[in-house]
N, C-alpha and C positions, 0 to 999 in steps of 0.2 A: 386577566391573561392567565395566571396561576390555575385559576377555574378551567381553564380552557384545555392549556394540556393535560391536567388529571382528565378533564371528560374525554379525551382526545387517545390519548395513549391509555386508558384504562375500561374505555366500553365502544371504542368506536371498532366496528367488524373487523376483524384482520385483515383480511385480506384486502379491504380498502386502506387499510392503515399503514400494510407494506409497501403497498402500491405509493400510496403518498408521501410515505419517509423514502423509500427507496429509491423513486422515479429518477427527481433532481439529483439523488446521490449519483446514481449508475450515470445521469448524463454527462453529471459535471464530470467523472470520474473517466470518462469515455471521452470526451475533451480533454481530458488531463491527459489521458494516454495519447491521444491522436496528436497534440504538437509534441510531445516528444517521438511520434513515428513522423511526423512532419519535418521534425528539425532534425532528424536520421537524414529524410530524402533529400532534402536543397544540400548537408552535407557530402551525402555519397556524390549527388550532380553537381555542385561547388568545389569539391575538394578529394573526392575520391574514397577508393575502398580503406585506405590509409585511416583518411579523419573518421569514418566509421569504429574502424580497427582502437583512433583514440578517444570518440566517447566512449567504447564498450570497456578500454582498461579505465577510465576516470568514473565509470557505475558504482563499483565497489563503494567509494568515499561516499556520493550523493544519496547507497542506498541508509549507508553508516547516518548520516543524519538527519533523514528520513527514521532510523530503528528510536533515535531519541525524541522526536518529535511525535512517531505515532505512541511510546511509552508513557511521556504525557498526556495525548491529548484520548487516547482511547481509554488506559487508564483512567483519564481525571472523568470521561465522559461515563463511562462505570459507575464513578463514585455520586456525580453527578444525578445519572437517573435514578439508580436506587433512593437517595437522598429525596428526589422528590416525588418517589411514590410514595416514599416515609413524612410525607411533605415538611419535610427538614430545608427550607430554603434557603437557610441561614449559612448551613454547612453547604448547599451546592455553591454559593456564592463565594464561599471562602476558596473552593474547590477550583473556580474559575480563576480565580485570582491568581491561586498559585501554579496553575497550569501558563499562564501566561507571564510572570516572573520566570519558570526556570526555563523553559523553550528560548525566551532573549538570552538567559545567560550561558545556557550552553551553547546558543546562537555562535553568539561572539566569542567565544571561547575556540569553537572549533576555526572561525574565521583565523583566530591568532597562533593557535598551533600549526592546524595543515598547510598553513602562509608559510610559516617558516620554517616546515619540515619536507616539502612539495617535493625535491628530487627522491630524499629517500624512500617518500611515500611511492612514485613510482617505478621504483628500483621494486618494492616490497608485491607492489600491483602488477609485476612482468610485463612491465612495457620492455619491450626487444630496442636495439639502436634508429629502426626504421622508424617505430610507432611512438617513442620517446615523446619527438620535437612535436607533432597535433596534440598528445594527451595534457603536456606540459602547457599548452597556451590556453589550452580549452577548460583544464584545471585550477590552474589558477587563476581565471576569472570568477568559476562554481563557488570557491571558497569563501571568494569575498562575499558573497551574497548569502552563506550559510545562515543567519540571522535571520534573514527574509525567508528562509525555505521552512525553517525551522518552526517559527514564530505562525507561517498562515498556515500551514497543517495542522499545527495542535491544535487552536482554536478555532480552528473549522470542526474538530470534532467536540470542541465543546460545544458550538453553534447548534452542531445536528441532534446534542444530548437535549438541549431546550426546548427540541419541536421545531426547529427552524432550518427542516430540509432545503428551501427556496433562496435562503441565503447563504446556505454553504455552497449551494449550487452555483451561483452567479458570485461567489470568488472564486471558484476555483474556473468559472467560463471567462471571467478578466483576467488570470495569468492565462489561464491558453491560447485565449483570442491573440492577445496581444502580442506573445509570442509568435506564433502568425503569422502576425503583420510583419514582425520586427526582420524574422529570419532572414527573407527574400531583398531587402530592402539593406542591412549589415553585410550577408551574405556577398550578396549581387551586383545591387549598385554601389556601397560603400568598397566594397573590394573588401574586405575585410577577413574575411575566411573562416575556421573553425574558432578562430575569436571574437569575431561576430557574431556565431550561434550563441557560443556563453553569454556576451553581454546581453543578446534578447532575452537568454531564459532568467538571467539575474533582475534584468528590470520588469518582467512582468510577474516576476515573483514579489520584487517590491511591491508593485502598485496594487498585487490583492493582500497583503499584509497594509496596507494604509487605508484600504476599505473594510477589515476584517475589523481592525482598529477604531474604526472612525463608531463601526457597526456597535462596539461594548461603549464608545463614551457616549453616542448620542442618545442613551437612554432607553434606547426600542429593545434594547437585550430584555429578557426575565431577569438574566443574572447580573445586576447592575455592578460592575466589579470599580471598585476604591481601592486609594490607597492603601487601606488598611490588611483588605484582601489580597496585597500583593505581598504581606509580611511571610516569609514561609511559616506552615505549620506542621509542626513532621509527624502528625498523626495522621494530617490528612497524605501529606503525600508520601508516607509508608503505605497507606492502602490504595494510593495511587501509582506507585510505583509497583507493588506487588502484581496488580492486576496487569497493570502495565507493560510488564515485563515477559509475557508471553510473544506481546505485539514486538516488542523492542527483540525479543530473540528471536522470532521469524525472520526479521528484517536482521539482523547483525549473521546470522545463520544463510541469508541472502547475500549479504557483504562476504561472508567468508568464501561461501560458494563460488562468487565472483571472481576470489584471488586465485583460489585452487583452478574455478575453469583457465582463467585465463594463461595460467602458468603453464595445465595440462596443453592445451590448445596450442600453444606456441611449440612446446615439446614434441606434439605428435604430426600437427598439424601446420608450423609455419603462422607467420603472421594473418594471413588470407582468412585460416581459421575461424583467427578472432573475430574478424569482419562477418566472418558468416553465421556466428554468432549473434555480434550484436544486429545484425539483420534479424535471427532469428525473434529476440527477444522483444525486440520493438513490435514483431506481430503477434507476440504472445499478450504481451502488454493489452493491445489496442481490442484482442477478442476474449481475454480474462477480465479483463476490465469491470465489465460490469456484474460478477460474480460479486464484486469486493463491492461495488454499490450496491446491490442489495444486502450485502449483510451490515453494510454502515446505516443502511434501515432495518433492519433487525435487531441491531445491539440496542437501541432506546426499547423499541416494545418491549422484549425479551424480559432486560435491567427492571425496566419501571413495572413492568405486573410481579415479579419476580417478588422486587421489593413492595410490592403491594398486595404481597398473597393471593395472588390468582392464576395458582399453578395452572388451571385448563387456559387458559390467553397463552401462557406462557411456551408450552408445551404442542399449542397450536400453530406457534408464530415457528417453531420450528423446524415442524414440518413442511409448512409452508415453504420457507425459505429454502430448505434444503432441494425439495421440489423443482423450484423454479432458476436455481442457480444451476441444477446437474440439466437441466433442459436447457439452459443456455453452453453451458462446458459441450455439451453432443453437437448442439449447431455450429459453435464454432468451429470443433476437428473436422466436422465434416465439409466445410468452409475450406479449412487452410489445405485438409486435404487433398479436395479436389482444384485449387485452382492456387497453387502454391507455386507454379511459375508466373502466372501472372500477378500476384501478390507481392514475390519477389523483385520482378522486375522493375516495379515502381522504383526501389533505390537506386540500381545501378543498370547499366548497360553493360558491364563486363561480365563475357563470360565466364571467367575463370574464380567467380566470386557467385554468381550466380546457379550453375549446375550442384557443384558440393551443398548448397543452401537449399535448395528442393531436396533433395535427399533427404540431408539432417532436418528440416521439418517434416519431412512426412514421417521417420520416427518419430521425433521428439513429442510427437502430437498425439502417439497413438493409445494414451491412458488419460488424458486429457476429460474423458467425461467424468475421471472419479473424482474430481478435483472439487467439486460443488458440497460434497457433503462434508471433505476433510474441510473446506475454509469455513462450511456453518457450524459443526464441532470445534476448532479452538475459539470461532468468535461467540457461541453460548456460554460455553467454560467463561469468558473472559467478562461478558455482561453480566455474571451468577457471581463473581468475583470470588471464582473459584481456580485462585490462582495455580494452584503445583499443575492438574492435571492441562490447563492453558496454556502452562509454561514446555510442556512435555509434549503434546501436539505441536506447539508451534514450532519445535528444532526437532521434530521427529523425520519428517520429510528430507530438509536439507542437509541437515548437520548429521541424524543418527544414523541416516539411510544413502540418501545422495552421493555426501562426498565421500565416506569408502568404498561405496562402486564406482566412481570416476577414476578415483586413486588404484583399483585393483582391475577393471573391466578392460582397460584398456591397452593393461602390460599385455592380454591375449589377444585381441581387436586392433589395436590401433585407434584412429582416429574413430574409427566408427563403436567403439565401445564408450566414447563419450556421448556419442547421441541415445546408443542404446539403454547408458544407466537410466535416463528419464523416467520411459514408462515403467522400467523396473521397480523405478523408489515410488512412484504415483502408486502402482498396486500393493505393494508391498504398507504404505502408509494410510493406503486406503482401507484394508483389511485391518487394521488395528483402530484405526480412528471409530469405525462400524462398531466395534468390541465398546468403546468409553460414549459413543452418541447414544446407541440404546441400551446401554446401563443408567443415563442421565434421564431419560424419557419412560423409563419405567419407575425412577423412583417419583418424577413430577408426575404420574397416570398415580403413584398409591398413597401418595402423600393429603392429609387430608386439613392442610392448612387453611382452605378458604374457609370451611365449616368452621374448626376452629375458631378463626379471624371474625365469625360469623360477620365475613361480605358475604355478597353477593357475585358471581361470578358469571359476568355477561359479555356474550361473545358478539 
């Protein structure tokens, strides 16, 4: 099994390798996004626009849990990929065990802390008097499932790092398909409303966690986790957190952005504006998630070959992944622009929601084709273990650029200024990301590590 992964990541043609690792991740993430998409459709049709607004208000908390899960998962995956490239299997196993232990601990802590401070949390998130009952009902249940969300997402990255994308995809499919099945049953058949949507989400995440846990306990994993490997090793966790900090920062930035957005939307556009962004956000997730699927497939390739000192293969994987994500982004922007009305009408038949959502969506997506390079640039530095540039690029778009724009531009343009801030932020962050991206590729190109190490760089 160990020889297989070294041959696959270190010798297989990059195009075929990227496809084999990215396609399952892309399918899994697309289905994952689809169940959020379908979840919002059921809530919109069964509860109404205030139900969509309640989900949108709750989103920052879900993103915050995701932030820690990705910090452990992506950081640990980077450590594991490079350790496997260096033939250090013991370190890879210890890293996997530490990711498992910390993701469970965090999930339990989040459930306790979040549940006891729920009302204060909703005030901070910007919930209006009309939205609060829906948000409280939804978020109260979601918080109970934090441990499943944290564990399942973190360990999914570990599974992918050991070259098992189909297992990772299956885990995501279980969650998505089960949620899609349970949603109409709970919301319509059992008349549970938004509470039923939250319960369906938690149960589906629990099923995924059980599946992933069984995979590691069954002995099928290359990284057989033992009780000893669950004991925290601060050197490994320090490396995990330092690399995963960029992913964590990106997600926390998304959470902070959602809080600022929700408060600004209520102030400039009222409750309906929150529902408008909820619909737009779900559409963006469906169309943009494939880019992150490609990124997930790309990470172990560049991480392994960097660890194995096969710099030409690492550089080739970066270029190919950038091209693929850019094409996906361009296609997504065209589809959303041309079919905005049809896509938004899937969620609701309320004209007061449809019309402003069409206008906002067409503005927000104007610069989406630039996102592909930004995603790969940030992922590249994560995979290489270069924490500082990875952290900076993760914070760049949402924290450093977009939030200040949202706080300033609407003062002059009102609610339209919020939507205009998105393409402006994309363009500025793209220009800066390209500078980092090209500089790192130049370092790859000029490196003679392959020759010094006496390796054969097989493309």
